[in-house]
C-alpha positions in Angstrom: 106.5 13.1 -26.3 105.6 16.8 -26.5 109.0 18.3 -25.8 111.5 15.6 -26.6 112.9 17.7 -29.4 113.9 20.3 -26.8 116.6 17.9 -25.7 118.1 18.1 -29.1 117.2 21.4 -30.9 117.4 25.1 -30.4 114.3 26.7 -29.0 112.5 28.4 -31.9 109.9 30.5 -30.2 112.0 32.8 -28.0 111.9 36.0 -26.0 113.8 39.3 -26.2 113.6 41.1 -23.0 112.1 40.5 -19.6 110.7 43.2 -17.2 110.1 42.4 -13.6 106.6 40.9 -14.1 107.3 38.0 -11.8 109.8 38.1 -8.9 111.6 35.0 -7.6 110.4 33.9 -4.1 111.9 31.2 -1.9 109.8 29.5 0.7 106.1 28.9 0.9 105.3 31.9 3.1 105.8 34.2 0.1 104.5 31.9 -2.6 102.0 33.5 -5.0 102.6 37.1 -4.1 100.7 39.3 -1.7 98.2 41.1 -3.9 94.9 41.9 -2.1 92.2 39.4 -3.0 89.3 40.4 -5.2 86.7 38.5 -7.1 87.4 38.4 -10.8 84.8 38.1 -13.4 84.4 34.4 -14.3 84.8 33.2 -17.9 84.1 30.0 -19.8 86.9 27.8 -21.2 85.5 28.8 -24.6 86.2 32.5 -23.8 89.9 31.7 -23.1 90.2 29.8 -26.4 88.6 32.6 -28.4 91.8 34.5 -28.1 93.9 34.8 -31.3 97.2 32.8 -31.3 100.0 34.2 -33.4 103.4 32.8 -34.4 106.2 33.5 -36.8 107.3 36.5 -38.7 108.7 37.2 -42.2 108.9 40.6 -43.9 107.8 41.3 -47.5 110.7 42.7 -49.6 109.2 46.2 -49.4 108.7 45.9 -45.6 105.0 46.7 -45.9 103.7 43.4 -44.5 104.6 40.6 -42.1 103.8 36.9 -42.7 102.6 34.9 -39.7 100.6 31.9 -38.6 97.3 32.2 -36.7 94.4 30.2 -35.6 92.0 33.1 -36.1 89.8 31.0 -38.3 89.6 28.2 -35.7 92.5 26.3 -37.3 96.1 27.5 -38.1 96.5 29.3 -41.4 98.9 31.8 -43.0 98.1 35.5 -42.8 99.8 38.8 -43.7 99.6 41.8 -41.4 100.1 45.3 -42.7 103.0 47.1 -40.8 101.0 50.4 -41.1 98.1 48.8 -39.3 95.0 46.9 -40.3 93.3 43.5 -40.1 95.3 40.4 -40.9 94.6 39.1 -44.4 94.2 35.3 -44.8 96.5 33.8 -47.4 95.4 30.2 -46.9 92.0 28.9 -46.1 92.4 25.4 -44.7 89.5 24.0 -42.7 91.0 20.5 -42.1 94.8 20.6 -41.7 96.8 23.2 -40.0 99.0 25.5 -42.1 102.1 27.1 -40.7 103.7 30.0 -42.5 107.5 29.8 -43.1 108.7 32.8 -45.2 108.1 35.3 -47.9 110.3 34.8 -51.0 113.2 37.3 -50.9 112.1 39.3 -54.0 108.3 38.8 -54.3 105.2 38.0 -52.3 105.2 34.2 -52.9 105.3 32.3 -49.6 106.5 29.0 -48.3 104.4 27.1 -45.7 104.2 23.7 -44.1 101.3 21.4 -43.4 100.7 17.8 -42.4 97.6 15.6 -42.4 95.4 15.6 -39.3 98.4 16.1 -37.0 100.4 13.1 -38.1 103.6 15.2 -38.3 104.3 14.1 -41.9 104.8 17.7 -43.0 105.3 18.8 -46.6 106.6 22.1 -47.8 104.4 24.2 -50.1 104.8 27.3 -52.2 101.9 29.7 -52.7 101.7 32.3 -55.4 100.2 35.7 -54.7 97.0 34.8 -56.7 96.4 31.8 -54.4 97.6 28.8 -56.3 99.8 26.3 -54.4 102.4 23.7 -55.2 103.6 20.8 -53.0 107.4 21.0 -53.3 107.9 17.7 -51.5 105.3 15.3 -52.8 105.1 11.7 -51.8 103.6 9.4 -49.3 105.0 8.7 -45.8 107.7 11.3 -46.0 108.5 14.2 -43.7 110.0 17.5 -45.0 111.5 20.5 -43.2 112.5 23.9 -44.3 116.3 24.4 -43.7 116.8 28.1 -44.7 117.6 30.3 -47.7 120.9 30.3 -49.6 123.0 33.4 -49.2 122.3 34.7 -52.7 118.5 34.2 -52.3 118.5 32.2 -55.6 117.6 29.0 -53.8 116.5 27.5 -50.5 117.1 24.2 -48.6 114.6 21.5 -47.6 115.4 18.2 -45.9 113.3 15.1 -46.4 113.5 11.4 -45.3 112.1 10.1 -48.6 115.2 8.0 -49.4 115.5 6.5 -45.9 112.8 7.1 -43.3 115.4 7.2 -40.6 117.5 10.0 -42.0 117.1 13.4 -43.6 118.9 14.3 -46.8 119.4 17.9 -47.8 118.0 19.3 -51.1 118.5 22.7 -52.8 115.5 24.1 -54.6 115.8 26.9 -57.1 113.7 30.0 -56.3 112.6 30.2 -59.9 111.2 27.1 -61.4 111.7 25.0 -58.3 114.4 22.7 -59.8 115.5 20.4 -57.0 119.1 19.1 -56.5 120.5 16.7 -53.9 122.8 18.9 -51.8 123.9 16.4 -49.1 123.2 12.7 -48.9 123.0 11.8 -45.2 124.1 8.2 -45.0 125.6 8.5 -41.4 122.5 9.6 -39.6 123.7 13.1 -38.7 121.3 15.9 -37.7 121.5 18.7 -40.2 122.6 22.2 -39.2 123.1 25.6 -40.9 124.7 25.9 -44.4 127.2 28.7 -45.0 126.0 31.5 -47.2 128.5 30.6 -49.9 127.3 27.0 -49.7 130.8 25.8 -49.1 130.1 24.2 -45.7 127.3 22.2 -44.0 127.2 21.7 -40.3 126.3 18.3 -39.0 125.6 17.0 -35.5 126.2 13.5 -34.0 124.6 12.7 -30.7 125.6 10.1 -28.2 123.3 11.1 -25.4 120.9 13.9 -24.7 123.8 15.6 -22.9 126.6 14.8 -25.2 126.9 15.8 -28.9 129.6 16.8 -31.4 129.6 19.2 -34.4 131.1 18.2 -37.7 131.9 20.4 -40.7 131.3 19.0 -44.2 133.5 20.7 -46.8 131.6 20.4 -50.1 134.6 21.3 -52.2 136.9 18.8 -50.6 134.2 16.2 -49.8 135.6 15.9 -46.3 133.9 15.8 -42.9 135.8 17.1 -39.9 134.9 17.0 -36.2 135.4 20.4 -34.6 134.3 19.7 -31.0 136.8 17.1 -29.7 136.1 16.6 -25.9 136.1 14.2 -23.0 133.1 13.6 -20.8 129.6 14.9 -21.5 129.5 18.1 -23.5 126.5 19.3 -25.4 127.5 21.1 -28.6 125.2 22.5 -31.3 125.8 24.8 -34.3 124.2 28.2 -34.4 125.1 30.1 -37.5 127.9 31.0 -39.9 129.1 34.5 -40.1 127.9 36.4 -43.2 131.4 36.2 -44.7 131.7 32.5 -44.0 134.9 32.7 -42.0 133.5 31.7 -38.7 130.9 29.4 -37.2 129.1 30.3 -34.0 128.1 27.4 -31.9 126.6 26.7 -28.4 128.5 24.5 -25.9 128.4 23.8 -22.2 132.0 22.5 -22.2 133.7 23.6 -18.9 130.5 25.3 -17.7 127.3 24.5 -16.0 125.3 26.6 -18.5 125.8 26.7 -22.3 127.6 29.7 -23.8 128.0 31.1 -27.3 131.3 30.4 -28.9 133.2 31.1 -32.1 135.1 28.7 -34.3 137.4 30.2 -36.9 137.3 28.0 -39.9 140.8 28.8 -41.2 142.7 28.1 -38.0 140.3 26.1 -35.8 140.7 28.6 -33.0 137.7 28.7 -30.6 136.7 31.4 -28.1 133.7 32.2 -26.0 131.9 35.4 -27.2 128.8 35.5 -25.0 128.4 34.0 -21.5 125.1 35.1 -19.8 123.9 33.6 -16.5 121.5 31.2 -18.1 121.7 28.7 -21.0 122.3 30.1 -24.5 120.1 28.0 -26.7 121.0 29.4 -30.1 121.9 32.4 -32.2 121.4 33.8 -35.7 122.8 36.6 -37.8 120.4 38.9 -39.6 120.3 38.9 -43.4 122.0 42.3 -43.5 124.6 41.1 -41.0 124.4 44.1 -38.7 122.7 42.2 -35.8 122.9 38.9 -34.0 119.9 37.6 -32.1 120.9 35.4 -29.2 118.4 33.1 -27.5 118.8 32.7 -23.7 116.9 30.7 -21.1 117.0 32.3 -17.7 114.9 30.9 -14.8 111.8 29.9 -16.7 112.0 32.8 -19.1 113.0 32.3 -22.7 114.6 35.5 -24.0 116.3 36.7 -27.1 118.7 39.6 -27.1 119.6 41.6 -30.1 123.3 42.2 -30.2 125.6 44.2 -32.4 127.1 41.5 -34.6 130.6 42.9 -34.6 131.0 43.7 -30.8 128.4 41.3 -29.2 127.1 44.2 -27.2 123.3 44.9 -26.8 121.7 46.9 -29.5 119.9 50.1 -28.5 116.1 49.6 -28.5 113.5 52.3 -27.9 110.0 52.2 -26.4 109.9 48.5 -25.8 106.7 47.1 -24.0 107.0 45.6 -20.6 107.1 41.9 -20.1 108.3 39.0 -22.2 109.1 39.5 -25.9 109.7 36.6 -28.3 109.7 35.7 -31.9 111.9 38.4 -33.3 112.0 38.9 -37.0 114.4 41.5 -38.5 113.9 43.0 -41.9 116.4 41.9 -44.6 118.0 45.4 -44.7 118.3 45.5 -40.9 116.2 48.7 -40.7 113.2 47.4 -38.8 112.2 44.5 -36.5 109.0 42.7 -35.3 108.3 40.7 -32.2 105.6 39.3 -29.9 105.1 40.6 -26.4 103.2 39.5 -23.3 103.4 39.8 -19.5 102.7 36.0 -19.2 99.0 36.4 -18.4 97.7 37.4 -21.8 98.3 36.1 -25.4 101.2 37.6 -27.2 100.6 40.5 -29.6 102.6 41.4 -32.6 104.7 44.6 -32.6 106.8 46.2 -35.3 108.9 49.3 -35.9 112.1 50.8 -37.1 115.3 50.6 -35.1 115.5 53.8 -33.1 111.8 54.3 -32.8 109.1 52.9 -30.5 107.5 49.8 -32.1 103.7 49.8 -32.8 101.3 47.1 -31.6 99.7 45.5 -34.7 97.3 43.0 -33.2 94.8 42.5 -30.4 95.1 38.9 -29.4 93.1 38.9 -26.2 89.4 38.1 -26.5 87.7 41.5 -25.9 85.2 40.0 -23.4 88.1 39.2 -21.0 89.5 41.9 -18.7 93.3 41.9 -18.4 93.0 42.5 -14.6 91.2 39.2 -14.2 94.2 37.3 -15.4 97.1 36.1 -13.3 100.9 36.6 -13.9 102.8 33.6 -12.4 105.3 33.9 -9.7 108.6 32.0 -9.7 108.9 30.0 -6.4 111.3 27.3 -5.1 111.1 24.6 -2.5 113.3 21.9 -1.0 112.5 18.4 -2.3 112.7 15.0 -0.6 116.5 15.0 -0.7 117.1 18.7 -0.1 117.4 19.7 -3.8 115.9 23.0 -4.6 113.1 22.7 -7.2 111.7 25.7 -9.1 108.3 26.3 -10.6 105.7 28.8 -11.5 102.8 29.5 -9.1 99.5 30.9 -10.3 97.4 32.2 -7.4 93.8 33.1 -8.2 92.8 36.6 -7.3 89.9 35.4 -5.2 92.1 33.1 -3.0 92.3 33.9 0.7 93.7 32.0 3.7 90.2 31.8 5.2 88.9 29.7 2.3 91.1 26.8 1.3 91.4 26.3 -2.5 91.9 23.3 -4.7 95.2 23.1 -6.5 96.6 21.4 -9.6 100.2 20.4 -10.0 101.0 20.8 -13.7 103.9 18.7 -15.1 105.4 19.8 -18.4 106.3 17.7 -21.4 109.6 16.1 -22.2 111.6 14.5 -20.9 113.6 17.6 -20.7 111.0 20.3 -21.2 110.5 23.3 -19.0 107.5 25.3 -17.5 108.0 28.8 -18.8 106.4 32.2 -18.2 103.9 32.6 -21.0 100.2 32.6 -21.7 98.3 29.4 -21.4 94.5 29.5 -21.9 94.0 26.3 -20.0 96.0 27.5 -16.9 94.3 30.9 -17.0 90.9 29.2 -17.2 91.7 26.9 -14.2 93.0 29.8 -12.2 90.0 32.0 -13.1 87.7 29.2 -11.8 89.5 29.2 -8.4 92.2 26.6 -8.9 95.7 27.3 -7.7 98.1 26.0 -10.4 101.7 25.0 -9.7 103.7 24.6 -12.9 106.7 22.5 -11.6 110.1 22.3 -13.1 111.2 19.0 -11.6 114.7 17.6 -11.8 115.5 16.8 -15.4 114.0 20.0 -16.7 116.0 22.2 -19.1 117.1 25.7 -18.3 118.8 25.1 -15.0 122.2 23.9 -16.0 123.4 20.5 -17.2 123.7 18.9 -13.8 120.0 19.6 -13.0 119.1 18.5 -16.5 120.7 15.1 -16.1 119.4 14.3 -12.6 116.5 12.2 -13.9 118.5 10.1 -16.5 117.5 6.5 -16.1 115.4 7.6 -13.1 112.2 8.7 -14.8 109.1 8.1 -12.9 111.2 7.8 -9.8 113.5 10.7 -9.0 111.5 13.3 -10.9 108.2 11.9 -9.6 109.5 12.4 -6.1 109.8 16.1 -6.7 106.2 16.3 -8.0 105.0 14.6 -4.8 107.2 16.7 -2.5 105.7 19.9 -3.8 102.5 19.1 -2.1 103.9 20.2 1.3 105.1 23.6 -0.1 101.6 24.1 -1.5 99.9 23.2 1.8 102.3 25.5 3.7 101.0 28.5 1.7 98.0 28.5 4.0 95.4 28.8 1.2 95.5 25.4 -0.4 93.2 22.6 0.7 95.4 19.6 1.5 92.6 17.2 0.6 92.1 18.8 -2.9 95.4 18.4 -4.7 95.2 17.1 -8.2 97.7 16.5 -11.0 97.6 17.3 -14.7 100.1 17.1 -17.6 100.5 16.4 -21.3 102.8 14.0 -23.1 105.7 13.2 -20.7 103.7 15.2 -18.2 100.7 12.9 -18.9 103.0 10.0 -18.2 103.9 11.6 -14.9 100.2 11.9 -14.0 99.8 8.2 -14.6 103.0 7.4 -12.7 101.7 9.4 -9.8 98.4 7.6 -9.7 99.9 4.2 -9.9 103.2 4.5 -8.0 102.2 7.2 -5.4 98.5 6.4 -5.3 97.8 8.4 -2.1 99.4 11.6 -3.3 96.7 13.2 -5.5 93.0 13.2 -5.5 92.4 13.3 -9.3 94.5 13.0 -12.4 94.2 14.5 -15.9 96.3 12.8 -18.5 96.7 14.5 -21.9 98.1 12.0 -24.4 100.6 10.5 -21.9 102.7 7.4 -22.1 101.4 4.3 -20.2 103.8 1.7 -21.5 107.4 2.8 -22.1 108.5 -0.5 -23.7 105.9 -0.1 -26.5 106.4 3.7 -26.9 110.2 3.5 -27.2 109.9 0.5 -29.6 107.5 2.5 -31.8 109.2 5.9 -32.1 108.6 7.6 -35.4 111.2 6.6 -38.0 112.4 10.2 -38.6 113.7 10.2 -35.0 116.5 7.9 -36.2 119.2 10.5 -35.9 118.7 10.9 -32.1 116.9 7.7 -31.1 120.1 6.2 -29.6 120.5 9.4 -27.5 116.9 9.0 -26.3 117.5 5.3 -25.4 120.7 6.3 -23.5 118.6 8.6 -21.3 115.3 6.5 -21.0 116.6 3.0 -21.6 116.7 0.7 -24.6 113.5 -1.4 -24.8 115.5 -4.4 -26.0 118.0 -4.4 -23.1 116.3 -2.4 -20.3 112.8 -3.8 -20.6 112.6 -4.8 -16.9 113.2 -1.3 -15.6 111.0 0.3 -18.3 108.2 -2.1 -17.2 108.8 -1.1 -13.6 108.2 2.6 -14.4 105.3 2.0 -16.9 101.9 2.8 -15.3 100.1 0.2 -17.4 101.7 -2.6 -15.4 100.6 -1.0 -12.1 97.2 0.2 -13.1 95.4 -1.8 -10.4 96.8 0.9 -7.9 94.7 3.7 -9.5 92.0 4.6 -7.0 91.1 8.2 -7.8 89.1 9.7 -10.7 91.1 9.9 -14.0 90.4 11.8 -17.2 92.3 11.1 -20.4 92.4 13.1 -23.7 94.0 11.6 -26.8 94.5 12.5 -30.5 93.8 9.5 -32.8 96.6 10.5 -35.3 99.3 10.9 -32.6 102.6 9.5 -34.0 104.5 9.9 -30.8 102.1 8.6 -28.2 99.9 6.1 -30.0 96.2 5.9 -29.1 96.7 2.4 -27.7 98.7 4.0 -24.8 95.5 5.8 -23.7 93.1 3.0 -24.7 94.9 0.5 -22.4 95.3 2.7 -19.3 91.6 3.7 -19.6 90.5 0.1 -19.8 92.7 -0.9 -16.9 91.5 2.0 -14.7 87.9 1.2 -15.3 88.5 -2.3 -13.9 89.2 -0.7 -10.6 85.7 0.9 -10.4 87.0 4.5 -10.3 85.4 7.2 -12.3 87.2 7.4 -15.7 86.4 9.9 -18.5 88.0 9.5 -22.0 87.8 11.8 -25.0 89.5 10.9 -28.3 89.8 13.4 -31.1 89.9 11.7 -34.6 91.4 14.7 -36.3 94.3 15.6 -33.9 97.8 14.4 -33.4 100.2 15.1 -30.5 98.4 18.0 -29.0 95.4 19.9 -30.2 95.6 22.3 -33.1 91.9 23.1 -33.7 90.1 25.6 -31.4 86.9 23.5 -31.5 88.7 20.5 -30.1 90.5 22.5 -27.5 87.2 24.1 -26.3 85.5 20.7 -26.2 88.4 18.9 -24.5 89.3 21.5 -21.9 85.7 22.3 -21.1 85.3 18.6 -20.2 88.5 18.8 -18.1 87.2 21.7 -16.1 83.8 20.0 -15.6 85.7 16.8 -14.5 87.8 18.8 -12.0 84.8 20.7 -10.6 83.0 17.4 -10.0 85.8 15.3 -8.6 88.3 17.7 -7.1 86.7 21.1 -6.2 83.5 19.5 -4.8 85.3 16.6 -3.0 84.8 16.3 0.7 87.5 18.1 2.7 88.9 16.8 5.9 90.3 19.0 8.7 93.7 17.2 8.4 94.7 15.5 5.2 96.7 12.3 5.5 100.2 12.7 4.0 101.4 10.1 1.5 
């Protein structure tokens, strides 16, 4: 599912600071803000997908360029951006498989990048020389490889692969010169791999029992001993963050004794542990800079992923000058700690890349927004909350079109994020902005079980998926109706991956709640999906089964919450999009639900992309798929007959 890894891993695309671009509101009377209505210019879905998406950041040794990934060409490739200003220079020219930049080499302009085959997630790690030649550093069929970081002396780097056993990842060290590969750690116990100390003395390992309960182990390579450092009772989620530059301490994240996770320090010599950073929200990770002067801490606060640059010795905020307003994410600090780069957005526009020296105002280096789109026509979401069916307060992000007034009721789409355990966050979404631009109110719900709201809220859907969380999705209808500008007879639902499952669950188990459904690669049969998880999920499969249910022992309940076995209840128009190479939600999941829905005689539209996996990486496919979605919604939701009083489910 799209965001399952978020139950187990640190968020990698993060934010730095948040200005007051969206204020929290409680109660429907204030939902969506009070800006005066105006009629924005209307754009096509293609217009919204002609923006430039950017991600990642790695500095050249001379700090003159930054390496990043972009879909500027229509598919993801690696680019370098001059810090002094200028157009991005393409370093790879793939037209078939997406390429994602990883890092410049520490002392030259070779780069590392990853790529799979048509979205199948079997990523390999490649090295590219400055003149353009490339080398697959992890050759072989049916293996998956991941970059695990540079060694402290920059003479080697680490890569994990599951070539020995598809279930588990072993750690290899690869020399920077000559690329000689050495087995660094043989993972026979199914641990998740964490950071390696800069002196290569220690490796951190993680063992998960559930999605809310995990332990950290330290492997001493000199003594060949493994030691647990997070003894606890009950459910405590622990994850390693980074070793201190001198190797004497390990920073780790834990929610032990707290509702929200904090950053803690483990002294290797004594075992002493203390909290060093406890913000209001969840700490999701941290990392020291190469020079050791700064520490970047990643925090999730009320739907906003943020990263804060701290002084590494005092854990106090670093002084930053001339920062842009809004969310900032994806920080990359130069190896000598003299300069930093980041992405910034107010949540309504694509992120742009900024860079500059510490102590000076950073400079914007890119223009990601399609120039035909006016910024004032886009919408910044508002954080709202409502009381669900049992009184629990449920948060979400409300996008109110500029042209909406109380006098003309508008159609609305409830968007359900991926997971289980994902989160709707403030940030640019071309599909949501396209829908809003065309007059649809969008409510991006964070139903119970979403991350970012404490461990109690996170666990409230365990073994209750498609039931407790679906109740929140249905309950939000009344909040939307109470805004006064939503047509109660034109409420649809849309979602991807686990959110796609929730669409299908709503249409089969609450068939009167929504007037249309758009399922993007969602699960229809949990027994089959959980029985066919990719082999490389072996290290946390048992944790997933603990949350969702084991298909061998809990098949009755899994069948009960699987839409495929209740598909005869679908009575509203349904649209399904699916990637043929999806290793997480197999195409048969969509094939079966489409065939079953068609038997009911309801309108069903189905689009399969032969060159995509779990989610869409090619602009051409996004434009085709989401243009079809908008057309489907216009036909079956926006133009549906309204009634003076809609019947409540």
